[in-house]
C-alpha positions in Angstrom: -5.3 22.1 -12.1 -6.3 18.7 -13.5 -9.6 18.8 -11.6 -10.4 22.2 -12.9 -9.9 20.8 -16.4 -12.4 18.0 -16.0 -10.4 15.2 -14.4 -11.7 13.2 -11.5 -9.1 13.1 -8.8 -8.1 10.0 -6.7 -5.9 10.9 -3.8 -3.6 8.3 -2.1 -1.9 8.8 1.3 -1.5 6.9 4.6 -4.3 8.5 6.6 -8.0 8.3 5.5 -9.0 11.2 7.6 -6.6 13.5 5.9 -7.6 12.3 2.5 -11.3 12.8 3.3 -10.6 16.4 4.2 -8.7 17.1 1.0 -11.3 15.3 -1.1 -14.0 17.4 0.5 -12.2 20.6 -0.4 -12.0 19.5 -4.0 -15.6 18.6 -4.1 -16.6 22.0 -2.7 -14.7 23.4 -5.7 -16.8 21.3 -8.1 -14.2 18.6 -8.6 -15.1 14.9 -8.4 -12.6 13.5 -5.9 -12.1 10.7 -3.4 -9.3 9.4 -1.1 -7.9 5.9 -0.9 -5.7 5.2 2.1 -2.5 3.2 1.4 1.1 2.9 2.5 3.4 3.0 -0.5 5.9 0.8 1.4 3.2 -1.9 1.8 2.8 -3.3 -1.7 -0.5 -5.2 -1.1 -1.9 -2.0 0.4 -1.0 0.1 -2.6 -2.2 -2.6 -5.1 -5.6 -2.7 -3.2 -5.9 1.1 -3.3 -5.5 1.1 -7.1 -8.1 -1.6 -7.4 -10.5 0.6 -5.4 -9.7 3.6 -7.5 -10.5 1.7 -10.7 -13.7 0.4 -9.2 -14.7 4.0 -8.4 -13.5 6.0 -11.3 -12.6 3.5 -14.1 -9.3 3.6 -16.0 -6.5 5.8 -14.8 -5.5 8.3 -17.5 -2.8 10.2 -15.5 -0.8 8.9 -12.5 1.4 11.2 -10.4 3.6 9.6 -7.8 5.2 12.0 -5.2 6.1 10.2 -2.0 6.6 12.5 1.0 8.0 11.3 4.3 6.2 12.1 7.5 9.3 14.2 8.6 12.6 14.6 6.9 14.6 14.4 10.1 13.3 10.9 10.8 14.5 9.6 7.5 17.8 11.5 7.1 21.0 9.4 7.2 24.5 10.7 6.3 26.6 8.5 4.0 29.0 7.4 6.8 26.1 6.2 8.8 24.3 4.4 5.9 23.6 0.7 6.1 21.6 -1.7 4.1 19.1 -1.6 6.9 18.5 2.1 7.0 18.7 2.6 3.2 16.1 -0.1 2.5 13.1 1.9 3.8 13.9 4.7 1.5 14.2 2.4 -1.5 10.8 0.9 -0.5 9.4 4.4 -0.3 10.8 5.8 -3.5 11.8 3.1 -6.0 9.6 0.1 -5.1 6.6 2.3 -4.3 6.9 4.1 -7.6 7.4 0.8 -9.5 4.4 -0.8 -7.8 2.2 2.2 -8.6 3.3 2.2 -12.2 2.6 -1.5 -12.5 -1.0 -0.9 -11.6 -1.7 1.4 -14.5 1.0 0.9 -17.1 -0.2 -2.3 -18.7 -3.7 -0.8 -19.4 -2.1 2.4 -20.7 0.1 0.4 -23.1 -3.0 -1.6 -24.3 -4.9 1.7 -24.9 -1.8 3.4 -26.3 -2.6 6.4 -24.1 -1.8 7.7 -20.7 0.6 9.8 -18.6 2.9 8.9 -15.7 4.6 11.6 -13.7 7.0 10.9 -10.9 8.2 13.6 -8.4 11.2 13.6 -6.2 13.3 16.2 -4.4 16.1 17.9 -6.3 18.8 15.7 -4.8 17.8 13.0 -7.2 19.2 15.1 -10.0 21.9 17.1 -8.0 23.3 15.2 -5.1 24.8 18.4 -3.7 21.4 20.1 -3.5 20.9 19.0 0.1 23.1 18.4 3.1 25.0 15.1 3.5 22.3 13.9 5.8 20.1 13.5 2.8 22.4 10.7 1.7 19.9 7.8 1.8 17.1 9.9 0.4 19.2 11.1 -2.5 20.3 7.5 -3.3 16.7 6.2 -3.3 15.2 9.1 -5.2 18.0 8.8 -7.8 17.1 5.2 -8.2 13.5 6.2 -8.9 14.7 8.8 -11.4 16.8 6.2 -13.2 13.8 3.9 -13.5 11.6 6.7 -14.9 14.2 7.8 -17.4 14.8 4.2 -18.6 11.0 3.8 -18.8 10.8 6.8 -21.1 13.2 5.0 -23.5 10.8 2.1 -24.1 7.7 4.4 -24.2 9.1 6.7 -26.9 7.0 6.5 -30.0 4.0 5.2 -28.1 0.9 7.1 -26.9 2.1 6.6 -23.3 4.2 9.4 -21.8 6.3 9.3 -18.6 8.4 12.1 -17.0 10.4 12.8 -13.9 10.0 16.1 -12.0 12.8 16.9 -9.5 11.7 19.8 -7.3 14.3 22.1 -5.7 11.9 23.6 -3.2 10.0 22.7 0.0 6.4 23.0 -1.2 4.4 25.6 0.7 7.4 26.8 2.6 8.0 30.2 1.1 6.8 32.6 -1.5 4.3 32.1 -4.4 6.9 30.0 -6.3 6.7 27.3 -3.6 2.9 27.1 -3.4 1.1 24.0 -4.7 -1.1 25.9 -7.1 1.9 27.4 -8.8 3.7 24.1 -9.1 0.5 22.4 -10.4 0.7 24.7 -13.4 4.0 23.1 -14.2 2.5 19.6 -14.1 -0.4 20.7 -16.4 2.1 22.2 -18.8 4.1 18.9 -18.8 1.0 16.9 -19.3 -0.3 19.0 -22.3 3.0 19.4 -24.1 4.3 15.8 -23.5 7.9 16.8 -24.3 11.1 15.6 -22.6 11.8 13.0 -20.0 12.7 15.4 -17.2 11.5 18.7 -16.0 13.4 20.2 -13.0 11.6 22.9 -11.0 14.6 24.9 -9.6 14.0 28.1 -7.7 17.5 28.2 -6.1 
């Protein structure tokens, strides 16, 4: 949606090969795009990716942060099994990754008094009962990112910089049209253009 409206697109994920394939699809559609491999749990890796993005495309006007685990089953920990050790990776993934990403663009956005930051999590960040108990550590970490974003909106209110949280109550691409990426992309474009509200749940339950 953003690419079709004139934006260049910088993609960030762990695997360069995957990124290259996605970027090629976008370029075939007439969208300027490139991929930049990074691990959001590795702060220097993520910082370096943003440096390469700025070198290639210039300033970042819109940042969308949506961490996705390799598999849900590998990450799931029920509350009774939670420890500092198995919760920490999810905090690194959601909260600290999101914070690190924001730090790479927010100072310049504030200086320009313009920019948009969108952060996506699963629905359990908003409704802890949306998933099974085994989502315990994921829900805690995603809720921490949500809290950061909502507090961020407090200090950005009245400026030209807009931030919002998007909790999605759906497994993207898993069902009917309402779960498809193109449909959900329309929501993000609507949020970006209207710039209203700090939180925009996408709930198809």
